[in-house]
C-alpha positions as CSV (number, residue, x, y, z in Angstrom):
1,M,50.8,8.3,56.1
2,A,49.1,11.6,55.6
3,T,50.8,14.7,56.9
4,V,48.6,17.2,58.8
5,A,49.6,20.8,58.3
6,L,49.2,22.9,61.3
7,S,48.6,26.5,60.9
8,T,50.9,28.7,62.9
9,A,49.4,32.0,61.9
10,Q,48.7,34.2,64.8
11,P,45.8,36.6,64.9
12,E,46.6,40.3,64.3
13,P,46.9,42.4,67.5
14,G,44.0,44.6,66.4
15,Q,41.8,41.5,65.9
16,T,42.8,40.2,69.4
17,A,42.0,43.6,71.0
18,W,38.6,43.7,69.2
19,R,37.7,40.2,70.4
20,R,38.7,41.1,73.9
21,F,36.6,44.3,73.7
22,C,33.6,42.4,72.3
23,R,33.7,40.1,75.3
24,H,33.2,43.1,77.6
25,R,29.5,43.4,77.4
26,L,29.2,46.6,79.5
27,A,31.7,48.3,77.2
28,L,29.7,47.2,74.2
29,A,26.5,48.5,75.8
30,G,28.3,51.8,76.6
31,A,29.6,52.2,73.1
32,V,26.0,51.6,71.7
33,I,24.5,54.2,74.1
34,I,27.2,56.7,73.2
35,I,26.5,56.3,69.5
36,I,22.8,56.8,70.2
37,L,23.4,59.9,72.2
38,L,25.7,61.4,69.6
39,L,23.3,60.6,66.7
40,G,20.4,61.9,68.7
41,S,22.1,65.1,69.6
42,A,23.4,65.7,66.1
43,L,20.4,64.7,64.0
44,G,17.4,64.6,66.5
45,P,16.6,68.4,66.5
46,Y,16.1,68.3,62.7
47,L,13.5,65.5,63.1
48,L,11.3,67.2,65.7
49,P,8.4,69.6,64.9
50,F,9.6,72.0,67.7
51,D,12.6,74.1,68.0
52,D,14.4,74.1,71.4
53,T,13.7,77.8,71.8
54,Y,10.0,77.7,70.6
55,I,7.7,78.9,73.4
56,D,4.1,77.7,73.7
57,I,2.8,79.5,76.8
58,M,-0.5,77.7,76.6
59,K,1.3,74.3,77.1
60,R,3.5,75.1,80.1
61,F,4.4,72.1,82.3
62,A,2.8,69.6,79.9
63,P,3.7,66.1,81.2
64,P,5.5,63.5,79.1
65,L,3.6,61.9,76.3
66,S,1.4,65.0,75.9
67,G,0.6,64.8,72.2
68,A,3.6,65.8,70.2
69,H,5.7,66.6,73.3
70,I,7.1,63.2,74.0
71,L,9.0,64.3,77.1
72,G,6.7,67.1,78.0
73,T,7.4,70.9,78.2
74,D,9.1,73.2,80.7
75,E,8.1,76.3,82.6
76,L,8.0,78.3,79.4
77,G,6.3,75.7,77.2
78,R,9.5,74.7,75.4
79,D,9.7,71.1,74.3
80,V,11.9,69.1,76.7
81,L,13.1,66.6,74.1
82,A,14.3,69.3,71.8
83,R,16.1,71.0,74.6
84,L,17.6,67.7,75.7
85,M,19.0,67.1,72.2
86,M,20.4,70.6,71.9
87,G,21.8,70.4,75.4
88,G,23.4,67.1,74.4
89,R,25.2,68.8,71.5
90,V,26.6,71.3,74.0
91,S,27.5,68.9,76.8
92,L,29.0,66.2,74.5
93,S,30.8,68.8,72.4
94,I,32.4,70.3,75.6
95,G,33.3,66.9,76.8
96,I,35.0,65.8,73.6
97,V,36.7,69.1,72.8
98,A,37.9,69.6,76.4
99,M,39.2,66.0,76.3
100,G,41.2,66.8,73.1
101,I,42.8,69.9,74.6
102,A,43.6,68.2,77.9
103,M,45.1,65.2,76.1
104,A,47.3,67.4,73.9
105,V,48.6,69.4,76.9
106,G,49.0,66.3,79.1
107,V,50.8,64.3,76.4
108,V,53.3,67.1,75.7
109,V,54.0,67.7,79.4
110,G,54.2,64.0,80.2
111,A,56.4,63.2,77.2
112,F,59.0,66.0,78.1
113,A,59.0,65.1,81.8
114,G,59.4,61.3,81.1
115,F,62.0,61.7,78.4
116,Y,64.3,64.3,79.9
117,G,63.9,63.4,83.6
118,G,66.2,65.1,85.9
119,V,65.5,68.8,86.7
120,V,63.1,69.2,83.7
121,G,61.1,66.2,84.7
122,A,61.1,67.1,88.4
123,V,59.9,70.7,87.7
124,L,57.1,69.6,85.3
125,M,55.8,66.9,87.6
126,R,55.9,69.1,90.7
127,L,53.8,71.6,88.7
128,V,51.4,68.7,88.0
129,D,51.3,67.8,91.7
130,A,50.8,71.4,92.7
131,V,47.7,71.7,90.5
132,L,46.4,68.3,91.6
133,C,46.4,69.5,95.2
134,F,43.3,71.5,94.4
135,P,40.1,69.6,94.0
136,S,39.2,70.1,90.3
137,I,35.6,71.3,90.9
138,F,36.7,74.0,93.3
139,L,39.5,75.1,91.0
140,L,37.1,75.1,88.1
141,L,34.5,77.2,89.9
142,A,37.2,79.7,91.1
143,L,38.4,80.1,87.5
144,A,34.9,80.3,86.1
145,A,34.0,83.1,88.6
146,L,36.8,85.2,87.1
147,T,35.8,84.8,83.4
148,E,32.8,85.4,81.2
149,P,30.5,82.3,81.1
150,G,30.2,80.8,77.6
151,L,30.8,77.7,75.5
152,V,34.4,78.4,74.6
153,T,35.3,79.6,78.1
154,T,33.7,76.6,79.8
155,T,35.5,74.2,77.4
156,V,38.9,75.8,78.0
157,L,38.5,75.9,81.8
158,I,37.5,72.2,81.9
159,A,40.5,71.3,79.8
160,A,42.7,73.4,82.1
161,T,41.7,71.3,85.1
162,A,41.8,67.9,83.4
163,W,45.3,67.5,81.8
164,M,47.3,66.6,84.9
165,G,46.2,63.0,85.2
166,V,47.1,62.5,81.5
167,A,50.5,64.0,82.1
168,R,51.2,61.6,84.9
169,V,50.2,58.6,82.9
170,V,52.3,59.6,79.9
171,E,55.3,60.5,82.0
172,A,55.3,57.1,83.6
173,Q,55.0,55.3,80.2
174,V,57.6,57.4,78.5
175,R,60.1,57.0,81.4
176,S,59.7,53.2,81.2
177,L,60.1,53.1,77.4
178,R,63.0,55.5,76.9
179,E,65.7,52.9,77.6
180,R,64.1,50.2,75.4
181,E,66.0,49.0,72.4
182,F,64.0,50.7,69.8
183,A,64.4,54.1,71.5
184,V,68.2,53.6,71.9
185,A,68.4,52.5,68.2
186,A,66.5,55.6,67.1
187,L,68.9,57.8,69.0
188,A,71.9,55.9,67.6
189,F,70.6,56.6,64.0
190,G,70.6,60.3,64.7
191,S,66.8,60.9,65.4
192,S,66.1,64.1,67.2
193,N,64.6,64.1,70.7
194,L,61.3,65.3,69.5
195,R,61.1,62.6,66.9
196,I,62.0,59.9,69.4
197,M,59.4,61.2,71.9
198,F,56.4,61.6,69.5
199,R,57.2,59.0,66.8
200,E,58.7,56.2,68.9
201,L,57.7,56.6,72.6
202,V,54.3,58.1,72.7
203,P,52.8,55.8,70.0
204,N,54.0,52.8,72.1
205,A,52.1,54.3,75.1
206,I,48.9,54.7,73.1
207,A,46.8,52.1,75.1
208,P,46.8,54.0,78.5
209,I,46.4,57.3,76.6
210,V,43.3,56.1,74.8
211,V,41.8,54.9,78.1
212,A,42.6,58.2,79.8
213,A,41.0,60.1,76.9
214,T,37.8,58.1,77.2
215,L,37.5,58.6,81.0
216,N,38.3,62.3,80.5
217,V,35.3,62.8,78.3
218,A,33.1,61.4,81.2
219,N,34.8,63.7,83.7
220,A,34.4,66.7,81.4
221,I,30.7,66.1,81.0
222,L,30.3,65.9,84.7
223,L,32.3,69.1,85.2
224,E,30.2,71.0,82.7
225,S,27.1,69.8,84.5
226,Y,28.4,71.0,87.8
227,I,29.3,74.5,86.7
228,S,26.2,75.0,84.5
229,Y,24.1,73.7,87.4
230,L,25.7,76.3,89.7
231,G,25.1,79.1,87.1
232,N,28.7,79.6,86.0
233,G,28.7,77.6,82.8
234,I,26.4,77.6,79.7
235,Q,23.9,80.5,80.0
236,P,20.2,80.4,79.0
237,P,18.5,80.5,76.6
238,A,21.2,78.1,75.3
239,A,20.6,74.6,76.6
240,S,23.0,72.2,78.3
241,W,22.2,69.2,80.5
242,G,23.7,71.1,83.5
243,N,21.6,74.3,83.1
244,M,18.5,72.2,82.4
245,L,19.0,70.7,85.9
246,N,19.5,74.2,87.3
247,N,16.3,75.5,85.8
248,A,14.4,72.4,87.1
249,Q,15.4,72.5,90.7
250,I,12.5,74.7,91.8
251,Y,10.0,72.4,90.1
252,L,11.0,69.1,91.6
253,T,7.7,68.4,93.2
254,S,5.4,70.0,90.5
255,A,7.2,68.9,87.4
256,P,9.8,66.2,88.3
257,W,10.4,65.2,84.7
258,L,12.3,68.5,84.1
259,A,15.0,67.2,86.4
260,I,14.7,63.5,85.7
261,V,15.3,63.8,81.9
262,P,18.6,65.6,81.9
263,G,19.7,63.7,85.0
264,V,19.2,60.4,83.2
265,A,21.0,61.7,80.1
266,I,24.0,62.8,82.2
267,T,24.1,59.4,84.1
268,L,23.9,57.4,80.8
269,A,26.6,59.5,79.1
270,V,29.0,59.4,82.1
271,T,28.4,55.7,82.9
272,S,28.7,54.7,79.2
273,F,32.1,56.5,78.8
274,N,33.4,54.9,82.0
275,F,32.3,51.4,80.8
276,L,33.9,52.1,77.4
277,G,37.1,53.1,79.1
278,D,37.1,49.9,81.1
279,G,36.5,47.9,78.0
280,L,39.4,49.6,76.1
281,R,41.7,49.1,79.1
282,D,40.9,45.4,79.2
283,A,41.2,45.0,75.4
284,L,44.4,46.9,75.0
285,D,46.2,45.4,78.0
286,P,47.2,41.8,77.4
287,R,47.7,41.2,81.1
288,M,43.9,41.6,81.7
289,N,41.9,38.4,81.8
290,I,38.4,38.7,80.5
291,S,36.2,35.7,81.2
């Protein structure tokens, strides 16, 4: 009688997460759109015949598909596609860098609050709650009004209003993990508190941190658009999607493409990052059931 050997090999966790992510079609679409936006912003300006600051006063308000001007020109005769790509560099860079700063601050604050608990945790989390009491956009505009507008200032201000949610997520995860066997064993072997926090606990909370990071990029892009639209962010002649909308608001009836183009770019970027965050959450959380 033949013996049938049954394989008991289990798929690697990374392979399982990848398969779960691939089943999330909106997340895949979001990832593709983000890659296109990043490549277009990084490489696109080098492929165009026009610089984003080149002014052709004879072709002011040229509509889309006007010869070499695929998306038309603005009130000064500047190529809208070139400005869209350069604005994408600014808006996406601000979103990604601000996310990195916010994640670093939020992870540190949340890790200390969750690990030590007691008075330290209470003080840190009450600080987080106090800052969260203010709507982020109003807090951001108040801070922006007190500083000189610019790329670095805008990035730092957005990061300063975006770390609190990350801190709460990390605090909850670290607090739930600090009594687990691997953390107790590390303490018994003489590991320092910092090593336990950042080598044992935080890596085991990486799934919600990655999801929070992805959603923070979308939030940062929106915040940059808000403050640039209101004139407190990136200043002309530098382009960002927000100040392109600001410049276009008085031409909504005569040249609507000037507002539609950056508006669509912002919508695509924010929606794609949100879908990507949803997909990563579903892929990294085994309790989620993706049909």
